[in-house]
Phi, psi and omega in degrees: 000119177275147180227152175224136188232158170213143184252135178238117177282133180238160176262126178296338184273326184271346180088193189258131183262100185296320181298322177299316181297319177300318183295320179300313182295323178296320179295322178293322179292316178302316184291324178296316182295319181292319183291345185274352186298132175089338183252332181205178175278018177096195181237152177241116179281117186237142175213098177280334184198167170260131177236106176275131178235131174248131177213159181244133173071172184297330180291316176299320178296314182302318181295317181294314179302322179293320182286328186289336173297324176286325180289316181291332175301325178271324183233081177306128191203174167262115177262129178244104189256115177259111183258124188245144171232085187291334188276353183294138181288329186249145175294143177207139177224128171222144181231146180228136173243145181205158174248152174232119185239139175279137179277111182267184175294151180301128178096349180257161179289148170273126172275120190235140164250186183215157185225130172245115180258121177249119171262120183236139182230152176054215186304339186290339180304316185291336181261345181302333182299332180301342179276344189285316182302312180292341179267359176287143176284122180299153174060027173230144182296153185242125173243143171248117172261107183268093185275062181189176176291121183279100175273108192289344175273356182291120179302320179298320178297311181304316183291316181289322181296330180293338181278343196262142170286327182215143178244127181255125177234179176220103187290350175293344177275357182299130176267346173228074196304320183300305180299313184295328178288323178292318176298318178303312178302322179293321176297317177295321177298329182290337172080004188276322185254143166265123187247141163243149182227115179301329178297323176293325177297330182287344176273000189301310180299312180303311183300317180299316185289315175304311183301334180300333178301320183286350176283342178274109186303323182295340184268340196293329183295317177291324181290338178286353183230044181288136182239349182208138179229124180238126175249141168237135182219158174282143181299146179289145182294326186284338180206086184304337184264003184258165179278129180297132177306323184300316179289330175292319178295321181296317176295322176298318180296309181299320182291320182291321180297326185261003174077023181277160178238141176288140176240153177306152171114013174297151184214132170268119187274298180179157170052038181080015173259139178211156178225144179225152178253126177239170175221141176243088182060036179098341176278126186289139177232131173261135178240122182239136179242136180216126178284133180271199186287330184093143180218148182299138173081007183236059183300102180071012183292134175285125182259338177204150172223135178231134177243131179235125178273172182295333179281353183093002177285149182227147180224137184210160175223139181219142172275120183295132181298131178074003182233152174270058181220147175253130182244129181256156172210161178204138174237112185233126179061033178082001185246147178275121179270156179292137182258186178233155169239122185233150178292138178258117187280114175257083187281155170290160181295326177295320178289327177293315177297320176305317180299316183292337181279353174282344191247126174250334179287168177290146174258094189293326178292319175296312180303314178301315180295317183293319182294322184285325178299322178293321178295325178298317177299323184287344181277355184290136178289127183285000000 
């Protein structure tokens, strides 16, 4: 991905001059088009969507810049990146404009998107959002990627979210998963925001493999009488002693798909272990979550799931140690059934974000799973 940049100095007291930024971008496009003569068929300025990004500090900006190259390659867009330094004592505003172009075949047009980066510090952070609305490309969908812990009472979050057709978060970033999932559920119940969760996307392969048990006709009678569900997961990096949001979402998904209800009496035992009481039409179902030993780079990853029926039949999925593969197994009627080994798709964060940008409608399955995860937390005895 080729990039071209220009820096525009702004006054923190006067605000951001959107017209000036547009002129800078127009000049860059003109230069790109002129520079392509004799070497290519020129450039095509493309904008399939607007992507607003919020990140904090130099580290956050570096991560965003690295990911956007992959995102814009699939979704040529206008990216509006707001990099905040809330703790700075003095207000500061700086803006950068750049183009991002895919390197095409010789003689073919380069498809290019564009990026406007606004660095805001101190009190200027709260007013920097006012520059975003006039810079949005009309008649193109608007996504907000909040690359930080989403504090829903934050006025800046609310103002940027109000501009967006869809808001992308990552529940893996929650520093207080129990509280944050309950607040997330309240936001979903309000119906105002259409939410995407990168952490939910990381469960796609798991959900597909587990759902596959119900495709086997011989298993369905046993699966209709599940009495115990056991998850093992790696502790979350942000809170090794807390329950990973991903495993709570997985439990919520399974329960909502099977029509189970949460019952009082949930309990956090210790060290990331928890148990919950559910019911299936009055029949009790126990759900147990247990943190494993943990491995580098596996933040909150589910490592195994086991389902046990009232008749003693068992079904399970496990992540093979050191491999990107999921292995299934089943024991029905005392016999070991043949299992499957499937590739486990470990997408980059850029590809995960790109997948979310394909969706504008509400994700009803995710919303039900998140709300049930919150209900599980609310059953925990104080």
